[in-house]
All heavy atoms as TSV, in Angstrom:
chain	resi	resn	atom	element	x	y	z
A	1	MET	N	N	-157.875	88.572	70.690
A	1	MET	CA	C	-158.390	87.358	71.276
A	1	MET	C	C	-159.591	87.696	72.144
A	1	MET	O	O	-159.571	88.636	72.920
A	1	MET	CB	C	-157.300	86.681	72.101
A	1	MET	CG	C	-157.798	85.413	72.754
A	1	MET	SD	S	-156.551	84.279	73.324
A	1	MET	CE	C	-155.818	85.116	74.674
A	2	MET	N	N	-160.636	86.910	72.001
A	2	MET	CA	C	-161.856	87.144	72.764
A	2	MET	C	C	-161.768	86.420	74.105
A	2	MET	O	O	-161.528	85.225	74.161
A	2	MET	CB	C	-163.071	86.652	71.984
A	2	MET	CG	C	-164.370	86.951	72.687
A	2	MET	SD	S	-165.787	86.326	71.805
A	2	MET	CE	C	-165.779	87.351	70.364
A	3	ILE	N	N	-161.950	87.148	75.186
A	3	ILE	CA	C	-161.907	86.566	76.520
A	3	ILE	C	C	-163.294	86.536	77.133
A	3	ILE	O	O	-163.678	85.588	77.801
A	3	ILE	CB	C	-160.937	87.357	77.415
A	3	ILE	CG1	C	-159.524	87.238	76.857
A	3	ILE	CG2	C	-160.999	86.859	78.840
A	3	ILE	CD1	C	-158.521	88.118	77.540
A	4	ASP	N	N	-164.067	87.567	76.910
A	4	ASP	CA	C	-165.396	87.650	77.479
A	4	ASP	C	C	-166.388	87.888	76.363
A	4	ASP	O	O	-166.243	88.853	75.620
A	4	ASP	CB	C	-165.461	88.799	78.482
A	4	ASP	CG	C	-166.751	88.806	79.265
A	4	ASP	OD1	O	-167.192	87.716	79.647
A	4	ASP	OD2	O	-167.292	89.895	79.477
A	5	PRO	N	N	-167.349	87.096	76.132
A	5	PRO	CA	C	-167.776	85.916	76.881
A	5	PRO	C	C	-166.884	84.719	76.576
A	5	PRO	O	O	-166.304	84.626	75.497
A	5	PRO	CB	C	-169.191	85.665	76.386
A	5	PRO	CG	C	-169.235	86.253	75.028
A	5	PRO	CD	C	-168.274	87.412	75.035
A	6	PRO	N	N	-166.791	83.781	77.524
A	6	PRO	CA	C	-165.934	82.604	77.321
A	6	PRO	C	C	-166.437	81.739	76.167
A	6	PRO	O	O	-167.626	81.420	76.091
A	6	PRO	CB	C	-166.020	81.854	78.646
A	6	PRO	CG	C	-167.131	82.470	79.412
A	6	PRO	CD	C	-167.441	83.795	78.809
A	7	ILE	N	N	-165.536	81.392	75.279
A	7	ILE	CA	C	-165.912	80.680	74.056
A	7	ILE	C	C	-166.486	79.300	74.350
A	7	ILE	O	O	-167.377	78.844	73.645
A	7	ILE	CB	C	-164.720	80.598	73.073
A	7	ILE	CG1	C	-165.171	80.143	71.684
A	7	ILE	CG2	C	-163.642	79.688	73.611
A	7	ILE	CD1	C	-165.985	81.144	70.953
A	8	ASP	N	N	-166.027	78.628	75.405
A	8	ASP	CA	C	-166.545	77.295	75.695
A	8	ASP	C	C	-168.012	77.329	76.122
A	8	ASP	O	O	-168.761	76.390	75.880
A	8	ASP	CB	C	-165.690	76.588	76.745
A	8	ASP	CG	C	-165.612	77.346	78.052
A	8	ASP	OD1	O	-165.685	78.587	78.036
A	8	ASP	OD2	O	-165.470	76.685	79.112
A	9	LYS	N	N	-168.445	78.419	76.714
A	9	LYS	CA	C	-169.848	78.560	77.098
A	9	LYS	C	C	-170.671	79.161	75.956
A	9	LYS	O	O	-171.844	78.859	75.813
A	9	LYS	CB	C	-169.979	79.416	78.355
A	9	LYS	CG	C	-169.392	78.725	79.559
A	9	LYS	CD	C	-169.547	79.534	80.802
A	9	LYS	CE	C	-168.889	78.767	81.963
A	9	LYS	NZ	N	-168.809	79.558	83.152
A	10	LEU	N	N	-170.049	79.984	75.143
A	10	LEU	CA	C	-170.727	80.600	74.005
A	10	LEU	C	C	-171.093	79.554	72.957
A	10	LEU	O	O	-172.157	79.629	72.345
A	10	LEU	CB	C	-169.843	81.688	73.394
A	10	LEU	CG	C	-170.436	82.552	72.313
A	10	LEU	CD1	C	-171.620	83.339	72.840
A	10	LEU	CD2	C	-169.397	83.505	71.763
A	11	ILE	N	N	-170.236	78.561	72.779
A	11	ILE	CA	C	-170.470	77.537	71.761
A	11	ILE	C	C	-171.723	76.719	72.069
A	11	ILE	O	O	-172.349	76.163	71.165
A	11	ILE	CB	C	-169.232	76.622	71.597
A	11	ILE	CG1	C	-169.290	75.813	70.305
A	11	ILE	CG2	C	-169.081	75.677	72.761
A	11	ILE	CD1	C	-169.016	76.591	69.084
A	12	LYS	N	N	-172.141	76.679	73.311
A	12	LYS	CA	C	-173.336	75.924	73.705
A	12	LYS	C	C	-174.629	76.642	73.309
A	12	LYS	O	O	-175.707	76.071	73.412
A	12	LYS	CB	C	-173.323	75.671	75.206
A	12	LYS	CG	C	-172.186	74.779	75.636
A	12	LYS	CD	C	-172.135	74.621	77.129
A	12	LYS	CE	C	-170.913	73.802	77.514
A	12	LYS	NZ	N	-170.746	73.720	78.965
A	13	LYS	N	N	-174.527	77.866	72.852
A	13	LYS	CA	C	-175.702	78.651	72.475
A	13	LYS	C	C	-176.178	78.381	71.049
A	13	LYS	O	O	-177.189	78.919	70.626
A	13	LYS	CB	C	-175.400	80.151	72.620
A	13	LYS	CG	C	-175.006	80.570	74.021
A	13	LYS	CD	C	-176.177	80.489	74.946
A	13	LYS	CE	C	-175.800	80.971	76.335
A	13	LYS	NZ	N	-176.935	81.077	77.210
A	14	ALA	N	N	-175.436	77.555	70.308
A	14	ALA	CA	C	-175.816	77.228	68.927
A	14	ALA	C	C	-175.613	75.740	68.697
A	14	ALA	O	O	-174.902	75.081	69.452
A	14	ALA	CB	C	-174.982	78.037	67.943
A	15	GLU	N	N	-176.212	75.224	67.639
A	15	GLU	CA	C	-176.125	73.789	67.386
A	15	GLU	C	C	-174.754	73.352	66.881
A	15	GLU	O	O	-174.380	72.196	67.022
A	15	GLU	CB	C	-177.211	73.338	66.422
A	15	GLU	CG	C	-177.101	73.924	65.042
A	15	GLU	CD	C	-178.234	73.479	64.147
A	15	GLU	OE1	O	-179.391	73.729	64.509
A	15	GLU	OE2	O	-177.951	72.887	63.100
A	16	CYS	N	N	-173.988	74.286	66.282
A	16	CYS	CA	C	-172.633	73.969	65.829
A	16	CYS	C	C	-171.830	75.270	65.738
A	16	CYS	O	O	-172.377	76.368	65.822
A	16	CYS	CB	C	-172.649	73.240	64.494
A	16	CYS	SG	S	-173.263	74.231	63.121
A	17	ARG	N	N	-170.539	75.140	65.568
A	17	ARG	CA	C	-169.670	76.327	65.493
A	17	ARG	C	C	-170.008	77.206	64.299
A	17	ARG	O	O	-169.979	78.426	64.395
A	17	ARG	CB	C	-168.212	75.900	65.416
A	17	ARG	CG	C	-167.720	75.291	66.680
A	17	ARG	CD	C	-166.283	74.886	66.552
A	17	ARG	NE	N	-165.928	74.109	67.730
A	17	ARG	CZ	C	-164.939	73.261	67.774
A	17	ARG	NH1	N	-164.189	73.069	66.711
A	17	ARG	NH2	N	-164.684	72.604	68.868
A	18	TYR	N	N	-170.300	76.560	63.190
A	18	TYR	CA	C	-170.638	77.313	61.985
A	18	TYR	C	C	-171.868	78.187	62.211
A	18	TYR	O	O	-171.882	79.358	61.831
A	18	TYR	CB	C	-170.873	76.349	60.812
A	18	TYR	CG	C	-171.216	77.048	59.527
A	18	TYR	CD1	C	-170.228	77.688	58.787
A	18	TYR	CD2	C	-172.520	77.082	59.052
A	18	TYR	CE1	C	-170.542	78.347	57.607
A	18	TYR	CE2	C	-172.838	77.731	57.882
A	18	TYR	CZ	C	-171.846	78.357	57.161
A	18	TYR	OH	O	-172.157	79.013	56.003
A	19	ALA	N	N	-172.892	77.625	62.832
A	19	ALA	CA	C	-174.110	78.388	63.117
A	19	ALA	C	C	-173.810	79.542	64.065
A	19	ALA	O	O	-174.348	80.636	63.907
A	19	ALA	CB	C	-175.175	77.476	63.716
A	20	LEU	N	N	-172.937	79.305	65.042
A	20	LEU	CA	C	-172.557	80.361	65.980
A	20	LEU	C	C	-171.868	81.508	65.252
A	20	LEU	O	O	-172.215	82.670	65.437
A	20	LEU	CB	C	-171.652	79.800	67.071
A	20	LEU	CG	C	-171.119	80.812	68.070
A	20	LEU	CD1	C	-172.252	81.393	68.910
A	20	LEU	CD2	C	-170.070	80.176	68.959
A	21	VAL	N	N	-170.904	81.172	64.413
A	21	VAL	CA	C	-170.160	82.201	63.672
A	21	VAL	C	C	-171.088	82.988	62.760
A	21	VAL	O	O	-171.045	84.223	62.725
A	21	VAL	CB	C	-169.017	81.553	62.859
A	21	VAL	CG1	C	-168.403	82.550	61.892
A	21	VAL	CG2	C	-167.961	81.010	63.798
A	22	CYS	N	N	-171.953	82.285	62.039
A	22	CYS	CA	C	-172.888	82.957	61.133
A	22	CYS	C	C	-173.867	83.843	61.900
A	22	CYS	O	O	-174.137	84.973	61.488
A	22	CYS	CB	C	-173.651	81.940	60.302
A	22	CYS	SG	S	-172.636	81.112	59.081
A	23	GLY	N	N	-174.383	83.348	63.006
A	23	GLY	CA	C	-175.339	84.115	63.802
A	23	GLY	C	C	-174.734	85.362	64.416
A	23	GLY	O	O	-175.331	86.441	64.384
A	24	VAL	N	N	-173.529	85.233	64.966
A	24	VAL	CA	C	-172.863	86.391	65.570
A	24	VAL	C	C	-172.484	87.407	64.499
A	24	VAL	O	O	-172.660	88.613	64.687
A	24	VAL	CB	C	-171.631	85.945	66.396
A	24	VAL	CG1	C	-170.800	87.132	66.831
A	24	VAL	CG2	C	-172.070	85.152	67.621
A	25	ALA	N	N	-172.013	86.931	63.353
A	25	ALA	CA	C	-171.653	87.844	62.264
A	25	ALA	C	C	-172.876	88.587	61.730
A	25	ALA	O	O	-172.810	89.791	61.459
A	25	ALA	CB	C	-170.971	87.081	61.136
A	26	LYS	N	N	-173.988	87.869	61.603
A	26	LYS	CA	C	-175.219	88.494	61.120
A	26	LYS	C	C	-175.683	89.587	62.089
A	26	LYS	O	O	-176.079	90.678	61.672
A	26	LYS	CB	C	-176.299	87.433	60.951
A	26	LYS	CG	C	-177.582	87.944	60.372
A	26	LYS	CD	C	-178.561	86.801	60.134
A	26	LYS	CE	C	-179.841	87.309	59.518
A	26	LYS	NZ	N	-180.776	86.213	59.239
A	27	ARG	N	N	-175.630	89.294	63.386
A	27	ARG	CA	C	-176.036	90.282	64.395
A	27	ARG	C	C	-175.070	91.472	64.398
A	27	ARG	O	O	-175.503	92.624	64.541
A	27	ARG	CB	C	-176.102	89.632	65.776
A	27	ARG	CG	C	-176.443	90.581	66.886
A	27	ARG	CD	C	-177.801	91.230	66.683
A	27	ARG	NE	N	-178.099	92.117	67.803
A	27	ARG	CZ	C	-178.959	93.109	67.772
A	27	ARG	NH1	N	-179.669	93.331	66.689
A	27	ARG	NH2	N	-179.153	93.866	68.816
A	28	ALA	N	N	-173.788	91.215	64.215
A	28	ALA	CA	C	-172.801	92.300	64.180
A	28	ALA	C	C	-173.066	93.235	63.000
A	28	ALA	O	O	-173.004	94.459	63.138
A	28	ALA	CB	C	-171.390	91.733	64.109
A	29	ARG	N	N	-173.402	92.676	61.842
A	29	ARG	CA	C	-173.732	93.510	60.680
A	29	ARG	C	C	-174.991	94.327	60.946
A	29	ARG	O	O	-175.078	95.501	60.576
A	29	ARG	CB	C	-173.922	92.644	59.435
A	29	ARG	CG	C	-172.635	92.147	58.847
A	29	ARG	CD	C	-172.845	91.510	57.471
A	29	ARG	NE	N	-173.784	90.402	57.499
A	29	ARG	CZ	C	-173.461	89.142	57.725
A	29	ARG	NH1	N	-172.216	88.815	57.946
A	29	ARG	NH2	N	-174.390	88.191	57.716
A	30	GLN	N	N	-175.957	93.704	61.602
A	30	GLN	CA	C	-177.193	94.410	61.944
A	30	GLN	C	C	-176.906	95.569	62.902
A	30	GLN	O	O	-177.460	96.659	62.751
A	30	GLN	CB	C	-178.171	93.420	62.571
A	30	GLN	CG	C	-179.533	93.978	62.834
A	30	GLN	CD	C	-180.455	92.938	63.466
A	30	GLN	OE1	O	-180.026	92.187	64.347
A	30	GLN	NE2	N	-181.690	92.903	63.013
A	31	LEU	N	N	-176.044	95.347	63.868
A	31	LEU	CA	C	-175.682	96.412	64.807
A	31	LEU	C	C	-174.996	97.567	64.085
A	31	LEU	O	O	-175.263	98.736	64.383
A	31	LEU	CB	C	-174.761	95.867	65.903
A	31	LEU	CG	C	-175.417	94.967	66.941
A	31	LEU	CD1	C	-174.347	94.293	67.801
A	31	LEU	CD2	C	-176.381	95.742	67.802
A	32	GLU	N	N	-174.112	97.236	63.145
A	32	GLU	CA	C	-173.393	98.271	62.388
A	32	GLU	C	C	-174.333	99.134	61.566
A	32	GLU	O	O	-174.169	100.348	61.494
A	32	GLU	CB	C	-172.358	97.628	61.458
A	32	GLU	CG	C	-171.138	97.119	62.151
A	32	GLU	CD	C	-170.168	98.210	62.523
A	32	GLU	OE1	O	-170.240	99.328	61.964
A	32	GLU	OE2	O	-169.342	97.948	63.405
A	33	THR	N	N	-175.327	98.515	60.935
A	33	THR	CA	C	-176.185	99.264	60.022
A	33	THR	C	C	-177.376	99.924	60.700
A	33	THR	O	O	-177.717	101.050	60.376
A	33	THR	CB	C	-176.696	98.356	58.884
A	33	THR	OG1	O	-177.409	97.256	59.437
A	33	THR	CG2	C	-175.553	97.851	58.030
A	34	GLN	N	N	-178.007	99.228	61.649
A	34	GLN	CA	C	-179.247	99.736	62.222
A	34	GLN	C	C	-179.090	100.379	63.596
A	34	GLN	O	O	-179.901	101.231	63.962
A	34	GLN	CB	C	-180.270	98.598	62.329
A	34	GLN	CG	C	-180.674	98.039	60.991
A	34	GLN	CD	C	-181.621	96.867	61.120
A	34	GLN	OE1	O	-181.981	96.462	62.212
A	34	GLN	NE2	N	-182.038	96.312	60.000
A	35	TYR	N	N	-178.109	99.966	64.343
A	35	TYR	CA	C	-177.987	100.435	65.724
A	35	TYR	C	C	-176.610	101.045	65.997
A	35	TYR	O	O	-176.013	100.812	67.042
A	35	TYR	CB	C	-178.233	99.272	66.700
A	35	TYR	CG	C	-179.576	98.630	66.523
A	35	TYR	CD1	C	-179.710	97.403	65.888
A	35	TYR	CD2	C	-180.725	99.253	66.982
A	35	TYR	CE1	C	-180.947	96.800	65.726
A	35	TYR	CE2	C	-181.969	98.672	66.814
A	35	TYR	CZ	C	-182.074	97.441	66.188
A	35	TYR	OH	O	-183.300	96.863	66.025
A	36	SER	N	N	-176.112	101.826	65.071
A	36	SER	CA	C	-174.778	102.405	65.222
A	36	SER	C	C	-174.688	103.357	66.414
A	36	SER	O	O	-173.633	103.460	67.045
A	36	SER	CB	C	-174.346	103.112	63.939
A	36	SER	OG	O	-175.271	104.129	63.606
A	37	ASP	N	N	-175.795	104.033	66.751
A	37	ASP	CA	C	-175.773	104.928	67.912
A	37	ASP	C	C	-175.634	104.125	69.210
A	37	ASP	O	O	-174.909	104.528	70.118
A	37	ASP	CB	C	-177.027	105.801	67.952
A	37	ASP	CG	C	-178.323	105.008	67.901
A	37	ASP	OD1	O	-178.303	103.874	67.403
A	37	ASP	OD2	O	-179.348	105.535	68.373
A	38	MET	N	N	-176.298	102.988	69.299
A	38	MET	CA	C	-176.173	102.121	70.472
A	38	MET	C	C	-174.751	101.575	70.568
A	38	MET	O	O	-174.185	101.466	71.662
A	38	MET	CB	C	-177.160	100.959	70.397
A	38	MET	CG	C	-177.112	100.044	71.596
A	38	MET	SD	S	-178.322	98.715	71.524
A	38	MET	CE	C	-177.504	97.571	70.435
A	39	LEU	N	N	-174.162	101.282	69.437
A	39	LEU	CA	C	-172.801	100.763	69.385
A	39	LEU	C	C	-171.806	101.805	69.874
A	39	LEU	O	O	-170.878	101.489	70.621
A	39	LEU	CB	C	-172.496	100.347	67.949
A	39	LEU	CG	C	-171.419	99.332	67.704
A	39	LEU	CD1	C	-171.695	98.058	68.479
A	39	LEU	CD2	C	-171.330	99.024	66.227
A	40	GLU	N	N	-172.004	103.060	69.477
A	40	GLU	CA	C	-171.134	104.142	69.933
A	40	GLU	C	C	-171.224	104.342	71.441
A	40	GLU	O	O	-170.223	104.547	72.108
A	40	GLU	CB	C	-171.483	105.450	69.225
A	40	GLU	CG	C	-170.969	105.531	67.816
A	40	GLU	CD	C	-171.292	106.881	67.182
A	40	GLU	OE1	O	-171.356	107.881	67.917
A	40	GLU	OE2	O	-171.465	106.903	65.961
A	41	LYS	N	N	-172.443	104.292	71.972
A	41	LYS	CA	C	-172.638	104.475	73.414
A	41	LYS	C	C	-171.971	103.375	74.228
A	41	LYS	O	O	-171.466	103.624	75.306
A	41	LYS	CB	C	-174.125	104.527	73.751
A	41	LYS	CG	C	-174.816	105.767	73.281
A	41	LYS	CD	C	-176.298	105.730	73.617
A	41	LYS	CE	C	-177.013	106.921	73.023
A	41	LYS	NZ	N	-178.463	106.859	73.278
A	42	SER	N	N	-172.001	102.145	73.704
A	42	SER	CA	C	-171.427	101.022	74.444
A	42	SER	C	C	-169.898	101.052	74.432
A	42	SER	O	O	-169.266	100.531	75.339
A	42	SER	CB	C	-171.916	99.695	73.876
A	42	SER	OG	O	-171.322	99.444	72.624
A	43	GLY	N	N	-169.313	101.637	73.389
A	43	GLY	CA	C	-167.861	101.685	73.284
A	43	GLY	C	C	-167.248	100.349	72.881
A	43	GLY	O	O	-166.045	100.162	72.985
A	44	MET	N	N	-168.074	99.429	72.441
A	44	MET	CA	C	-167.598	98.105	72.046
A	44	MET	C	C	-167.623	97.968	70.525
A	44	MET	O	O	-168.334	98.694	69.849
A	44	MET	CB	C	-168.496	97.017	72.656
A	44	MET	CG	C	-168.500	96.971	74.155
A	44	MET	SD	S	-169.694	95.784	74.809
A	44	MET	CE	C	-168.888	94.250	74.397
A	45	LYS	N	N	-166.856	97.014	70.036
A	45	LYS	CA	C	-166.924	96.689	68.619
A	45	LYS	C	C	-168.169	95.851	68.382
A	45	LYS	O	O	-168.672	95.176	69.281
A	45	LYS	CB	C	-165.683	95.921	68.192
A	45	LYS	CG	C	-164.435	96.764	68.257
A	45	LYS	CD	C	-163.258	96.022	67.716
A	45	LYS	CE	C	-162.040	96.931	67.761
A	45	LYS	NZ	N	-160.867	96.282	67.182
A	46	ALA	N	N	-168.659	95.890	67.161
A	46	ALA	CA	C	-169.913	95.207	66.819
A	46	ALA	C	C	-169.844	93.710	67.096
A	46	ALA	O	O	-170.778	93.125	67.635
A	46	ALA	CB	C	-170.259	95.464	65.356
A	47	ILE	N	N	-168.740	93.076	66.759
A	47	ILE	CA	C	-168.621	91.631	66.942
A	47	ILE	C	C	-168.603	91.265	68.423
A	47	ILE	O	O	-169.185	90.260	68.836
A	47	ILE	CB	C	-167.390	91.078	66.198
A	47	ILE	CG1	C	-167.484	89.559	66.031
A	47	ILE	CG2	C	-166.109	91.471	66.860
A	47	ILE	CD1	C	-168.429	89.128	64.973
A	48	SER	N	N	-167.976	92.090	69.245
A	48	SER	CA	C	-167.936	91.831	70.689
A	48	SER	C	C	-169.312	91.994	71.315
A	48	SER	O	O	-169.725	91.179	72.153
A	48	SER	CB	C	-166.954	92.778	71.375
A	48	SER	OG	O	-165.655	92.577	70.895
A	49	LEU	N	N	-170.029	93.021	70.909
A	49	LEU	CA	C	-171.367	93.247	71.436
A	49	LEU	C	C	-172.322	92.147	70.989
A	49	LEU	O	O	-173.135	91.659	71.774
A	49	LEU	CB	C	-171.896	94.618	71.014
A	49	LEU	CG	C	-173.239	95.041	71.607
A	49	LEU	CD1	C	-173.198	95.025	73.125
A	49	LEU	CD2	C	-173.616	96.418	71.106
A	50	ALA	N	N	-172.198	91.708	69.740
A	50	ALA	CA	C	-173.039	90.630	69.231
A	50	ALA	C	C	-172.781	89.336	70.004
A	50	ALA	O	O	-173.722	88.632	70.379
A	50	ALA	CB	C	-172.792	90.426	67.743
A	51	ALA	N	N	-171.532	89.007	70.259
A	51	ALA	CA	C	-171.191	87.804	71.014
A	51	ALA	C	C	-171.724	87.886	72.441
A	51	ALA	O	O	-172.236	86.903	72.977
A	51	ALA	CB	C	-169.683	87.593	71.030
A	52	GLN	N	N	-171.634	89.061	73.030
A	52	GLN	CA	C	-172.140	89.246	74.385
A	52	GLN	C	C	-173.659	89.068	74.426
A	52	GLN	O	O	-174.191	88.454	75.343
A	52	GLN	CB	C	-171.758	90.632	74.904
A	52	GLN	CG	C	-172.194	90.870	76.324
A	52	GLN	CD	C	-171.786	92.248	76.826
A	52	GLN	OE1	O	-171.225	93.048	76.094
A	52	GLN	NE2	N	-172.063	92.516	78.072
A	53	GLU	N	N	-174.352	89.593	73.433
A	53	GLU	CA	C	-175.812	89.453	73.367
A	53	GLU	C	C	-176.229	87.986	73.237
A	53	GLU	O	O	-177.181	87.549	73.869
A	53	GLU	CB	C	-176.373	90.260	72.201
A	53	GLU	CG	C	-176.358	91.743	72.430
A	53	GLU	CD	C	-176.909	92.522	71.255
A	53	GLU	OE1	O	-177.003	91.963	70.133
A	53	GLU	OE2	O	-177.254	93.691	71.449
A	54	VAL	N	N	-175.498	87.236	72.433
A	54	VAL	CA	C	-175.794	85.810	72.272
A	54	VAL	C	C	-175.541	85.089	73.589
A	54	VAL	O	O	-176.344	84.274	74.033
A	54	VAL	CB	C	-174.962	85.192	71.129
A	54	VAL	CG1	C	-175.066	83.676	71.130
A	54	VAL	CG2	C	-175.408	85.750	69.787
A	55	TYR	N	N	-174.443	85.388	74.235
A	55	TYR	CA	C	-174.078	84.738	75.501
A	55	TYR	C	C	-175.109	85.015	76.596
A	55	TYR	O	O	-175.474	84.126	77.350
A	55	TYR	CB	C	-172.697	85.214	75.936
A	55	TYR	CG	C	-172.244	84.646	77.256
A	55	TYR	CD1	C	-171.922	83.300	77.377
A	55	TYR	CD2	C	-172.137	85.452	78.374
A	55	TYR	CE1	C	-171.509	82.775	78.588
A	55	TYR	CE2	C	-171.729	84.935	79.583
A	55	TYR	CZ	C	-171.409	83.594	79.682
A	55	TYR	OH	O	-171.002	83.073	80.887
A	56	GLU	N	N	-175.591	86.248	76.660
A	56	GLU	CA	C	-176.553	86.627	77.694
A	56	GLU	C	C	-177.979	86.181	77.373
A	56	GLU	O	O	-178.871	86.295	78.203
A	56	GLU	CB	C	-176.521	88.141	77.911
A	56	GLU	CG	C	-175.222	88.611	78.526
A	56	GLU	CD	C	-175.110	90.119	78.600
A	56	GLU	OE1	O	-175.978	90.824	78.030
A	56	GLU	OE2	O	-174.148	90.600	79.220
A	57	GLY	N	N	-178.206	85.702	76.165
A	57	GLY	CA	C	-179.529	85.220	75.786
A	57	GLY	C	C	-180.427	86.297	75.209
A	57	GLY	O	O	-181.614	86.056	74.967
A	58	ASP	N	N	-179.897	87.482	74.969
A	58	ASP	CA	C	-180.680	88.561	74.367
A	58	ASP	C	C	-180.974	88.268	72.896
A	58	ASP	O	O	-181.990	88.709	72.360
A	58	ASP	CB	C	-179.952	89.899	74.492
A	58	ASP	CG	C	-179.764	90.323	75.933
A	58	ASP	OD1	O	-180.567	89.906	76.792
A	58	ASP	OD2	O	-178.809	91.070	76.214
A	59	VAL	N	N	-180.070	87.562	72.250
A	59	VAL	CA	C	-180.210	87.169	70.849
A	59	VAL	C	C	-180.095	85.659	70.792
A	59	VAL	O	O	-179.187	85.076	71.372
A	59	VAL	CB	C	-179.127	87.827	69.977
A	59	VAL	CG1	C	-179.181	87.306	68.563
A	59	VAL	CG2	C	-179.270	89.334	69.995
A	60	GLU	N	N	-181.027	85.021	70.099
A	60	GLU	CA	C	-181.021	83.568	69.988
A	60	GLU	C	C	-180.672	83.167	68.563
A	60	GLU	O	O	-181.204	83.741	67.599
A	60	GLU	CB	C	-182.395	83.031	70.357
A	60	GLU	CG	C	-182.470	81.540	70.460
A	60	GLU	CD	C	-183.828	81.075	70.931
A	60	GLU	OE1	O	-184.452	81.770	71.759
A	60	GLU	OE2	O	-184.266	80.017	70.459
A	61	ILE	N	N	-179.811	82.188	68.421
A	61	ILE	CA	C	-179.427	81.700	67.098
A	61	ILE	C	C	-180.324	80.519	66.762
A	61	ILE	O	O	-180.333	79.512	67.454
A	61	ILE	CB	C	-177.950	81.296	67.073
A	61	ILE	CG1	C	-177.070	82.506	67.356
A	61	ILE	CG2	C	-177.599	80.663	65.729
A	61	ILE	CD1	C	-175.615	82.221	67.479
A	62	LYS	N	N	-181.104	80.697	65.697
A	62	LYS	CA	C	-182.034	79.659	65.272
A	62	LYS	C	C	-181.671	79.195	63.867
A	62	LYS	O	O	-181.169	79.971	63.054
A	62	LYS	CB	C	-183.466	80.178	65.254
A	62	LYS	CG	C	-183.997	80.536	66.608
A	62	LYS	CD	C	-185.445	80.979	66.508
A	62	LYS	CE	C	-185.995	81.318	67.859
A	62	LYS	NZ	N	-187.393	81.748	67.765
A	63	ARG	N	N	-181.979	77.971	63.601
A	63	ARG	CA	C	-181.764	77.414	62.282
A	63	ARG	C	C	-182.891	77.860	61.366
A	63	ARG	O	O	-184.067	77.793	61.728
A	63	ARG	CB	C	-181.736	75.903	62.362
A	63	ARG	CG	C	-181.416	75.248	61.075
A	63	ARG	CD	C	-181.296	73.777	61.250
A	63	ARG	NE	N	-180.993	73.161	59.982
A	63	ARG	CZ	C	-180.623	71.920	59.835
A	63	ARG	NH1	N	-180.516	71.160	60.888
A	63	ARG	NH2	N	-180.370	71.436	58.658
A	64	ASP	N	N	-182.540	78.320	60.190
A	64	ASP	CA	C	-183.520	78.782	59.217
A	64	ASP	C	C	-183.976	77.584	58.389
A	64	ASP	O	O	-183.247	77.079	57.545
A	64	ASP	CB	C	-182.902	79.848	58.316
A	64	ASP	CG	C	-183.928	80.478	57.405
A	64	ASP	OD1	O	-185.129	80.424	57.717
A	64	ASP	OD2	O	-183.512	81.040	56.373
A	65	ASN	N	N	-185.164	77.100	58.642
A	65	ASN	CA	C	-185.716	75.963	57.900
A	65	ASN	C	C	-186.381	76.441	56.628
A	65	ASN	O	O	-187.327	77.199	56.678
A	65	ASN	CB	C	-186.726	75.193	58.747
A	65	ASN	CG	C	-186.079	74.527	59.927
A	65	ASN	OD1	O	-184.924	74.157	59.872
A	65	ASN	ND2	N	-186.816	74.404	61.006
A	66	GLN	N	N	-185.893	75.966	55.512
A	66	GLN	CA	C	-186.443	76.377	54.232
A	66	GLN	C	C	-187.053	75.215	53.525
A	66	GLN	O	O	-186.744	74.123	53.634
A	66	GLN	CB	C	-185.377	77.017	53.366
A	66	GLN	CG	C	-184.894	78.308	53.950
A	66	GLN	CD	C	-183.866	78.974	53.041
A	66	GLN	OE1	O	-183.556	78.503	51.960
A	66	GLN	NE2	N	-183.349	80.092	53.478
């Protein structure tokens, strides 16, 4: 269960829950493949670090207009 960051405040960072889930998952995959050394240093799982980055505003979830 995720406690930090609080889900009620995290949900406000995206236009809908689906966008939030997709954005956090995409960032988590990026962390796993490109920044694995940073992930090891933090001691966190990729999904937790991705959620924290979104919550802190380091990563912004944007809608992809095609």
